[in-house]
C-alpha positions in Angstrom: 84.7 38.2 259.3 81.6 39.6 258.4 82.3 41.1 254.5 79.2 43.7 254.8 80.6 45.6 251.5 82.5 44.1 248.2 83.6 46.9 246.9 86.2 49.7 248.0 86.6 53.5 247.2 90.4 53.4 247.1 92.4 51.1 244.4 95.5 50.2 246.9 97.9 48.1 244.5 98.7 45.9 247.1 95.3 44.6 248.8 95.0 40.9 248.6 91.1 41.4 247.7 91.3 43.4 244.4 94.7 42.6 243.2 95.5 38.8 243.9 94.8 35.7 241.8 91.7 35.0 243.7 89.0 37.6 242.1 85.8 35.9 243.4 84.4 39.5 244.6 83.4 40.3 240.8 80.9 38.3 241.0 79.6 38.7 244.7 76.7 41.6 245.8 77.5 44.4 246.3 75.9 44.6 249.9 75.1 42.1 252.7 71.3 41.6 252.8 69.5 41.9 255.7 68.6 38.2 255.2 71.7 36.9 255.1 72.7 39.5 258.1 69.9 37.6 259.8 70.9 34.3 259.0 74.5 34.7 259.9 73.5 36.1 263.2 71.4 33.1 263.7 74.3 30.2 263.3 76.4 32.5 265.4 74.0 32.1 268.1 73.8 28.5 267.4 77.4 28.1 267.6 78.0 29.9 270.8 75.3 28.3 272.5 76.3 24.7 271.2 80.0 25.5 273.0 79.0 27.5 276.0 80.8 30.4 274.8 81.0 33.2 276.7 82.7 35.5 274.3 82.9 35.9 270.5 84.6 38.1 268.1 83.4 39.8 265.0 85.1 41.9 262.8 83.1 44.3 260.3 85.0 44.3 256.8 85.1 44.8 253.1 86.2 46.0 250.7 85.5 49.1 252.7 82.6 48.5 255.0 81.5 52.1 255.8 80.1 52.2 251.7 77.5 49.4 253.2 76.3 53.1 255.2 75.5 54.1 258.4 71.6 52.0 258.5 72.7 48.9 257.3 76.0 48.9 259.7 73.3 49.8 262.4 71.2 46.8 261.3 74.1 44.0 261.4 75.2 45.2 265.0 71.4 45.5 266.4 70.9 41.9 264.7 74.1 40.6 266.3 73.4 41.7 269.8 69.6 41.1 269.7 71.2 37.2 269.2 73.5 37.4 271.1 72.4 39.5 274.6 72.0 37.3 277.4 74.1 34.2 276.0 77.5 35.7 275.5 80.1 39.1 275.4 80.0 40.7 271.9 82.7 42.3 270.2 82.1 43.9 267.9 84.9 46.2 265.4 85.0 47.4 261.9 88.1 47.8 259.7 88.4 51.0 257.8 90.1 53.0 255.3 89.2 55.7 256.8 87.9 57.7 253.7 84.1 58.4 254.9 84.3 58.3 258.6 82.8 61.2 260.2 81.0 61.9 263.4 77.3 60.5 262.5 79.4 57.4 261.7 80.9 57.6 264.8 77.3 58.4 266.2 76.5 55.0 265.1 79.1 53.0 265.9 78.9 54.4 269.7 75.0 53.4 269.7 76.4 50.2 269.2 79.6 49.6 270.7 81.7 49.2 267.8 85.2 49.9 268.2 87.4 51.1 264.6 90.5 50.3 263.3 91.7 52.2 260.5 94.6 51.6 257.5 96.8 53.7 257.5 100.4 53.3 256.1 102.7 56.0 258.0 103.4 59.7 256.6 101.9 60.9 253.3 105.1 59.7 251.5 104.7 56.2 252.6 100.6 56.0 253.0 100.5 57.3 249.6 102.9 54.6 247.8 100.1 52.4 247.5 96.9 53.5 249.2 95.6 55.9 246.3 92.3 56.6 244.9 91.8 55.0 241.3 92.9 58.0 239.9 96.0 58.9 241.8 94.8 61.4 244.5 96.5 61.1 247.9 94.3 59.1 250.6 96.9 60.6 253.5 94.7 63.7 254.4 91.1 61.8 254.9 92.6 59.0 256.8 94.3 61.4 259.2 91.5 63.2 259.1 89.4 60.1 260.6 91.9 59.2 263.2 91.7 62.5 264.9 87.9 62.4 265.0 88.7 58.9 266.7 91.2 60.2 269.1 88.3 62.8 270.3 86.5 59.6 271.1 88.9 57.3 272.5 86.3 54.7 273.7 86.1 54.2 269.8 89.5 53.8 268.8 91.2 50.7 268.4 94.1 51.4 266.4 96.1 51.5 263.5 96.8 48.7 260.6 100.3 49.1 258.6 101.4 47.3 255.8 105.2 47.3 255.3 107.1 48.6 252.6 110.9 48.2 253.1 111.2 51.2 250.4 109.8 53.3 253.2 111.8 55.1 255.9 110.8 52.7 259.1 111.2 55.6 262.0 109.2 57.9 259.7 106.6 55.8 259.5 107.1 55.0 263.3 106.6 58.2 264.6 103.7 59.1 262.3 101.8 56.7 263.3 102.6 57.4 267.0 101.6 60.9 266.7 98.3 59.5 265.8 98.2 57.9 269.7 97.0 54.9 268.9 96.3 52.2 271.5 97.6 49.6 269.2 99.6 49.4 266.2 99.5 46.1 263.8 102.2 46.1 260.9 101.6 43.8 258.6 103.6 42.0 256.2 102.7 42.7 252.5 100.6 39.1 251.0 103.0 37.0 249.2 103.9 33.2 248.5 106.5 31.5 246.7 104.9 32.0 243.3 104.9 35.5 243.7 107.4 36.4 246.5 108.0 40.2 248.1 110.3 42.9 246.7 113.2 42.1 248.5 116.3 44.2 248.2 118.3 42.2 250.7 117.7 38.8 252.5 116.1 39.9 255.5 114.7 43.5 253.9 111.5 43.0 256.4 113.0 42.0 259.7 116.0 45.3 259.6 112.8 47.7 259.0 111.0 45.9 261.7 113.7 45.6 264.3 114.8 49.4 263.6 111.1 50.1 265.0 111.5 47.6 267.6 114.7 48.6 268.9 112.7 52.4 268.8 109.4 51.0 270.4 111.8 49.6 273.7 113.6 53.3 273.8 110.7 54.7 274.0 109.6 52.4 277.0 106.7 50.4 274.5 104.3 53.9 274.4 101.2 51.7 272.4 100.5 47.8 272.0 102.3 46.8 268.7 100.6 43.5 268.1 103.4 41.9 266.8 106.2 42.5 269.1 103.9 41.8 271.9 103.3 38.3 270.1 106.5 37.7 269.9 107.5 38.3 273.6 104.5 36.3 274.6 105.1 33.0 272.8 108.7 33.7 273.8 107.5 33.2 277.2 104.9 30.1 276.5 101.8 32.4 275.9 99.8 32.9 273.1 100.2 34.9 270.1 97.4 38.4 269.4 98.0 37.4 265.7 97.0 34.5 263.1 100.6 35.6 261.1 102.8 33.8 263.6 102.5 31.4 266.6 101.6 27.6 266.5 98.0 28.0 268.4 94.8 27.2 266.0 93.0 29.7 264.1 89.4 30.6 265.2 88.7 32.5 262.4 85.8 32.3 259.5 85.0 34.6 257.1 81.4 35.3 255.4 81.2 37.0 252.1 78.5 39.5 251.4 76.3 36.2 249.6 76.5 34.3 252.4 79.2 32.0 251.3 81.6 30.9 254.1 85.3 31.2 252.8 88.6 30.2 254.8 91.0 33.2 255.8 90.4 35.9 253.3 94.2 36.4 252.8 94.1 33.1 251.1 93.3 35.0 248.2 96.9 35.8 247.3 97.3 31.9 246.5 95.5 31.3 243.4 92.1 31.5 242.4 89.2 29.8 244.9 91.5 29.2 247.4 89.2 30.7 250.1 86.1 28.6 249.0 84.4 26.2 251.3 81.7 25.5 248.8 79.4 26.0 252.0 76.6 29.1 252.6 75.1 30.0 255.9 71.1 29.4 254.5 72.1 25.4 254.9 75.5 24.7 256.5 76.3 25.4 260.6 79.7 26.9 261.6 80.3 23.2 263.2 80.1 22.0 259.9 82.2 24.8 258.3 85.0 23.8 261.3 85.3 20.3 260.1 86.4 21.6 256.6 89.8 20.5 255.6 90.9 24.1 255.0 89.9 25.3 258.7 91.8 21.9 260.3 94.5 23.0 258.0 95.1 26.2 260.2 94.7 24.1 263.7 97.1 21.5 263.8 99.7 23.4 265.8 103.6 21.9 265.6 102.0 19.2 263.2 100.7 21.8 260.6 104.1 23.2 259.8 106.4 21.8 257.3 109.0 19.2 258.5 111.8 22.4 258.2 109.8 24.2 260.6 109.7 21.5 263.0 113.3 21.5 263.7 113.4 25.3 263.7 114.4 26.3 267.5 112.2 29.5 266.9 109.0 27.4 265.3 106.8 28.2 268.6 107.2 32.2 268.2 106.9 32.1 264.3 104.3 28.9 263.9 105.8 28.8 260.6 104.1 31.9 259.5 101.0 33.3 258.3 99.8 30.4 255.9 99.1 32.0 252.9 102.6 33.1 252.9 103.8 29.2 252.8 101.9 28.7 249.7 104.4 27.5 246.4 102.7 25.6 243.4 100.1 23.5 244.6 101.4 23.1 248.2 101.4 24.6 251.7 103.8 22.5 252.9 106.4 25.1 253.1 108.3 27.6 255.4 106.6 31.0 254.9 108.2 33.0 252.3 109.5 35.4 255.2 110.9 32.6 257.1 114.4 34.4 257.0 112.6 37.8 257.8 111.1 36.2 260.4 114.0 34.0 262.0 115.6 37.4 262.1 113.3 39.6 263.6 111.9 36.4 266.0 115.6 36.1 267.4 116.7 39.9 268.0 113.0 40.3 270.1 113.9 37.0 271.9 117.9 38.3 272.6 116.4 41.6 273.7 113.5 40.4 276.1 115.7 38.0 277.7 117.9 40.3 279.1 115.5 42.5 280.6 111.7 43.3 281.0 110.1 46.8 281.2 106.9 48.4 281.5 105.3 50.7 278.9 104.9 54.3 280.6 101.0 54.2 279.3 101.0 51.2 281.3 102.3 52.9 284.6 99.6 55.6 283.7 96.8 52.5 283.8 97.8 50.8 286.7 98.6 54.2 288.8 95.0 54.9 288.5 94.2 51.5 290.9 93.0 49.8 287.5 95.2 48.1 284.2 93.2 46.1 281.8 94.2 42.6 280.8 97.0 43.7 278.7 98.7 45.6 281.4 98.3 42.4 283.5 99.8 40.5 280.8 102.9 42.0 280.8 103.5 41.9 284.3 102.7 38.3 284.0 104.9 37.6 281.3 108.2 39.4 283.5 107.0 37.5 286.5 107.4 34.5 284.1 110.6 35.2 283.1 111.9 36.0 286.8 110.6 32.8 287.9 112.4 30.9 284.9 115.8 32.7 286.4 114.5 31.3 289.7 114.8 28.1 288.4 118.3 28.2 286.7 119.3 29.8 290.2 118.0 26.7 291.8 119.7 24.3 289.6 123.2 26.3 289.8 122.9 25.8 293.5 121.7 21.9 293.4 123.7 20.6 290.4 122.5 18.9 287.4 119.6 16.6 288.1 117.1 14.3 286.1 114.5 16.7 286.6 116.8 19.5 285.3 117.0 17.7 281.9 113.3 17.1 282.2 112.6 20.6 282.7 115.3 21.6 279.5 113.2 19.3 277.5 109.7 20.4 278.3 110.7 23.9 277.9 112.1 23.0 274.2 109.3 20.7 273.2 106.7 21.8 275.5 106.9 25.4 276.6 102.9 25.8 276.8 103.2 23.1 279.1 105.9 24.4 281.6 104.6 28.0 281.2 101.2 26.9 283.2 103.3 25.4 285.9 105.1 28.5 286.2 102.2 30.6 286.8 101.5 29.0 289.8 101.9 31.3 292.7 104.1 29.1 294.9 106.9 28.0 292.6 108.6 31.7 293.4 108.0 31.5 297.1 109.6 27.8 297.0 113.0 29.4 295.0 113.1 31.8 296.9 112.9 30.0 300.0 115.2 27.6 298.6 117.9 30.1 297.7 117.9 31.6 300.9 118.7 28.0 302.6 115.1 27.7 304.1 113.4 25.2 301.0 114.7 21.7 299.5 116.3 22.3 295.6 114.3 18.4 295.6 111.0 20.3 294.8 112.3 21.2 291.1 111.5 17.6 290.5 107.6 18.5 291.6 107.4 21.4 288.9 109.1 18.8 286.3 106.6 16.1 287.0 103.6 18.9 287.2 104.7 20.2 283.4 105.3 16.3 282.1 101.7 15.6 283.6 100.3 18.5 281.3 102.6 17.6 278.0 101.4 14.2 278.6 105.0 13.4 278.5 106.2 9.9 279.6 108.6 10.3 282.9 110.2 8.5 285.9 111.9 10.4 288.6 112.4 11.3 292.4 110.4 14.1 294.0 109.7 16.0 297.2 107.1 14.6 299.5 105.8 16.6 302.9 104.2 15.0 305.5 103.9 12.0 303.5 101.9 13.3 299.9 103.6 15.2 296.8 102.1 18.0 295.9 102.5 18.8 291.7 101.7 22.3 291.3 98.7 23.0 289.2 97.5 19.2 289.3 97.1 18.1 292.8 98.0 15.8 295.2 99.3 11.9 295.9 98.6 10.9 299.4 100.6 7.9 301.0 104.5 9.0 300.0 106.1 8.5 303.3 108.8 11.1 304.0 111.7 12.0 301.8 111.7 11.5 298.1 109.4 9.6 296.5 109.5 7.7 293.3 107.0 8.9 290.8 105.8 7.9 287.3 104.2 9.6 284.8 102.2 7.9 281.6 99.9 9.2 279.5 99.4 11.9 281.5 98.6 10.4 284.5 101.1 10.6 287.9 101.5 7.9 290.4 103.5 6.6 293.3 105.9 3.5 291.9 105.8 2.2 295.5 102.4 1.4 296.3 100.4 4.5 297.2 97.0 5.8 295.0 97.0 5.5 291.3 95.2 8.6 291.0 95.9 12.2 292.3 93.3 14.2 294.4 93.4 17.0 292.0 93.7 20.4 292.9 89.8 22.5 293.8 89.1 25.1 291.9 86.4 28.3 292.0 84.4 29.2 289.2 82.0 31.9 288.5 80.8 31.9 284.6 84.0 31.8 282.6 86.3 32.8 285.0 88.1 30.6 287.4 90.7 30.2 289.8 92.8 27.2 292.0 91.8 27.0 296.0 94.6 26.1 296.9 95.0 24.4 300.2 97.8 21.9 299.9 100.9 23.5 298.3 103.5 23.5 301.2 104.7 26.7 300.6 101.9 28.6 300.7 102.8 29.6 304.3 104.1 33.0 302.9 101.3 35.5 304.1 101.1 37.5 306.5 98.3 35.0 308.3 98.7 31.5 308.5 96.6 29.4 305.9 94.0 26.6 306.7 94.1 23.1 306.8 93.1 20.5 303.8 89.5 21.5 303.3 86.6 19.4 303.6 84.0 19.0 300.6 81.4 21.1 302.9 84.0 23.9 303.5 85.5 23.5 299.6 81.5 24.1 298.8 81.1 27.0 300.8 84.2 28.5 298.9 82.5 27.9 296.2 79.1 29.4 296.8 81.0 32.7 298.0 83.4 32.9 294.9 80.4 32.6 292.2 78.5 35.2 294.3 81.6 37.6 295.0 82.4 37.4 291.2 78.7 37.9 289.9 79.2 41.1 292.1 82.4 42.6 290.8 81.5 42.1 287.0 78.1 43.9 287.9 79.3 46.6 290.0 83.0 47.2 289.4 83.3 46.0 285.8 86.5 48.1 285.4 88.3 45.9 287.3 87.5 42.3 285.3 89.9 42.3 282.8 93.1 43.1 284.9 91.7 39.9 287.5 90.8 37.5 284.9 94.3 38.2 283.7 96.6 37.8 286.9 94.4 36.3 289.2 95.3 32.5 289.4 94.7 31.8 292.6 93.0 32.0 296.3 94.3 30.7 299.6 92.0 29.9 302.4 93.3 31.3 305.7 92.5 30.7 309.5 90.4 33.2 310.9 91.6 36.0 312.8 90.8 35.0 316.8 88.8 38.1 317.1 86.9 37.6 314.4 88.4 40.4 312.3 88.2 40.2 307.9 91.6 38.5 307.5 93.2 38.5 303.9 96.9 39.1 302.5 98.6 39.1 299.2 102.9 38.3 299.1 105.5 40.0 297.2 106.8 36.0 295.6 103.4 35.1 294.7 101.9 37.1 291.7 98.8 35.9 290.9 97.6 34.9 294.6 94.9 36.1 297.1 94.9 34.7 300.5 91.6 35.3 302.9 90.3 33.8 305.7 86.1 33.0 304.2 84.4 35.8 305.3 80.7 36.0 306.4 79.3 37.6 303.3 79.9 37.6 299.5 80.6 41.1 299.4 83.4 41.3 301.3 84.9 38.4 299.7 84.5 41.1 296.7 86.5 43.6 298.6 89.0 41.6 299.9 90.1 40.6 296.1 90.1 44.1 295.1 91.7 44.9 297.8 94.2 42.6 298.0 94.5 42.0 293.9 96.0 45.9 294.2 98.9 44.3 296.2 99.5 42.0 293.5 99.5 44.1 290.3 102.0 46.8 292.4 104.5 44.0 293.8 104.9 43.4 290.2 105.8 46.7 289.1 107.9 46.7 292.0 109.9 44.1 290.5 110.2 46.1 287.3 110.3 49.8 288.0 112.3 51.8 290.9 109.6 53.6 292.4 111.1 55.1 295.4 115.0 55.1 297.2 115.4 51.6 298.7 117.8 53.0 300.9 115.5 55.7 302.4 114.7 54.1 306.1 112.5 56.5 306.9 108.7 55.8 308.7 105.9 57.7 307.5 102.3 58.3 309.2 99.4 55.9 307.6 96.4 57.3 308.4 94.7 53.4 308.8 97.5 51.9 310.8 98.7 53.1 314.6 102.6 52.2 313.6 104.2 54.2 310.8 105.4 52.6 308.1 108.3 52.6 305.3 107.8 54.0 302.2 107.3 50.6 300.2 104.6 50.0 303.3 102.7 53.6 302.9 102.7 52.9 298.7 101.2 49.5 298.9 98.9 50.3 301.5 98.1 53.5 299.5 97.2 52.1 296.6 95.3 48.8 297.9 93.2 51.8 299.8 92.2 53.2 296.0 90.3 50.4 295.6 88.7 50.3 299.2 87.3 53.9 298.3 86.3 52.7 294.7 84.4 49.8 295.9 82.4 51.6 299.0 81.8 54.5 296.3 79.8 52.4 294.5 78.3 50.2 296.8 76.7 53.0 298.4 74.1 53.1 295.5 73.3 49.3 296.4 73.7 49.8 300.0 73.5 53.2 301.6 74.6 52.5 304.7 77.1 52.0 305.9 79.0 52.7 302.3 78.3 56.4 302.9 80.0 56.5 306.0 82.9 53.9 304.3 83.1 55.5 301.1 83.7 58.9 303.0 86.1 57.8 305.6 88.5 56.1 303.1 88.5 58.8 300.6 89.9 61.4 303.3 92.5 58.6 304.5 93.5 57.4 301.1 93.8 61.3 299.8 95.9 62.3 303.2 98.2 59.3 302.3 98.8 60.1 298.7 99.7 63.9 299.8 102.4 62.0 302.3 103.7 59.9 299.8 104.3 62.6 297.6 105.7 65.0 299.6 108.2 62.5 301.3 111.0 63.2 298.9 111.8 59.4 298.9 109.9 58.6 295.6 112.0 58.6 291.6 110.5 60.5 289.2 108.9 57.2 288.1 107.3 56.9 291.6 106.5 60.7 291.2 104.6 60.0 288.1 102.8 56.6 289.7 101.7 59.1 292.9 100.1 61.6 290.5 98.0 59.2 288.8 97.1 58.1 292.4 95.6 61.5 293.0 94.1 61.9 289.5 92.2 59.0 290.1 91.0 60.4 293.5 90.5 64.0 293.2 86.8 63.5 291.6 85.8 61.5 294.3 86.8 64.0 296.6 84.5 66.2 294.8 81.3 64.0 295.4 78.7 65.4 297.4 78.6 63.2 300.7 75.8 63.5 303.4 76.9 65.5 306.4 76.6 62.4 308.7 78.5 60.3 306.4 81.3 63.2 306.1 82.2 63.9 309.7 83.5 60.7 310.5 85.8 60.7 307.4 87.0 64.2 308.3 
């Protein structure tokens, strides 16, 4: 966080910079100088190089950063990008009160790739309770005008930040913010400590206020991302929080003031004078040295960094002890949050509702229907899939009865939730559980799942596991050979698994495919991966694995370069690639399975471009299968068959929907590819756009779709419409017709 300007044009009485214990702003330069900016950019670039980072997040902050002026903000962005281009991706944002925002500022932000968050506390009555000019004038109209400017340039609109005041009507605040169509809303608890507690008319006033908004947000179909609510949902299911306000993940934030001083998280200003001070400066100290500061380390200790009372709390993995500054009491941070009762009530309420059911926000459905879907949309699908796998494990346990494996799983869930979640994300956990409940697979594999999670958690254990063909497969970990048939006795010590009675003392680890910062498992050993249309290949040799690595690296580089809009969703949802046996006639084969979210299966094609196409094609099936687990898009009792232009045999409505959605990506692949490879890409594009459009109209006229299904198909039609209008040379267009 770069404090590019240390003064503000508003006088908000709840501001932690100017209205709380630390008043160091008074001695700071008004604006960050060009020399300091250059030093900051150099320090960040050194840190990126030293740690091989593929992305860095920088927020331009204040005071009010727009007071720095257009030229100074442009120079900050220019210097950062000059130092970081070619090293990593730069996520550059600015947080503003919006009073000065105009089209000329937005032109600067567009030119430099800066997205904008605006502080707004709701309708006029709510906003002006605290956010006023020094002479008492309202700031609401100008803030709303700033947001309206951003709405006309949605690529720059990052969202709204709202500080809670329980004196305001929560639903009125929610509706006022939602009317501005924000891509994201942050509800922020007002900064307070045990020494200076917040206004509290009832013991859980802040939770009660937020619960009313949460329930309305869920009833509305989660029309926008609310970072606090999403973070509770994610941490409930073993994921990472999206905010420092809750969760146990290590803090990665450092603040650099206008004079070049490094500070800890700036909200520490509410604790006491000098609370954020590190004593370090960009001119003399690297970011690695700052990272070793005790104040940074204190926010990176996870469960060890919260108070003893918090460690005993059943909700600690979501709460994380609350925001670090909110724990302060008379010289110590070793306390629960001053909002402890509120967080306990809110998290408990959200957990109770999300454990009952998952849904998909309407905006997410529209984004996915377009053929794309970003990281957040696919992460929500993945969260729902994680819940589904947990439910399947519970169903298997009911069928198999109590066991040592189940006892270990419940302990892991209680004490090492992230380790268990890492294993449950493996696609073939669901495939096995479904087969087990059908009576086609043994329940003994429950122990293999528990063992794999114990390895991740470095938790010592002894248990009998399933062996198949003389091998013990531990999902996401690897394979132990030489186990014989039947149950195998396994010992896990210090994060390593071995057979108790002979056999190798280390695992053959899972194979991985890597390209840049993206990596997936190359699964050639899971005994339940044979759930695809085509048969899986056997164990890969070193040479075969190397060919897969070479092809994947080139294919992913192609996707990143030519199909970047697909990258966030695939990175968020694709975890595994399964090698298939090639078809005898030499045709390319690939597949996705409804019971294996996160996996794509394929025979290694002859060239990387084809592998890129297969990944894009099959991941469409992965996404849509997860959507269909949540929403009814068609009448499942409709047994009619429909013509699919790319097949000789008619298809049921689900098969046509799946095929059409997959071919939306196929069409887009060839649409883009014709610029690099005009022939045969032009012919393929002309062919697939016509066939996909025909299938969309068949779906639309089928009378088998639910209202949500009609909305989904309308989204596909909207996506392909501009492609149908593109000019294609006549020899290429004729085969399409």
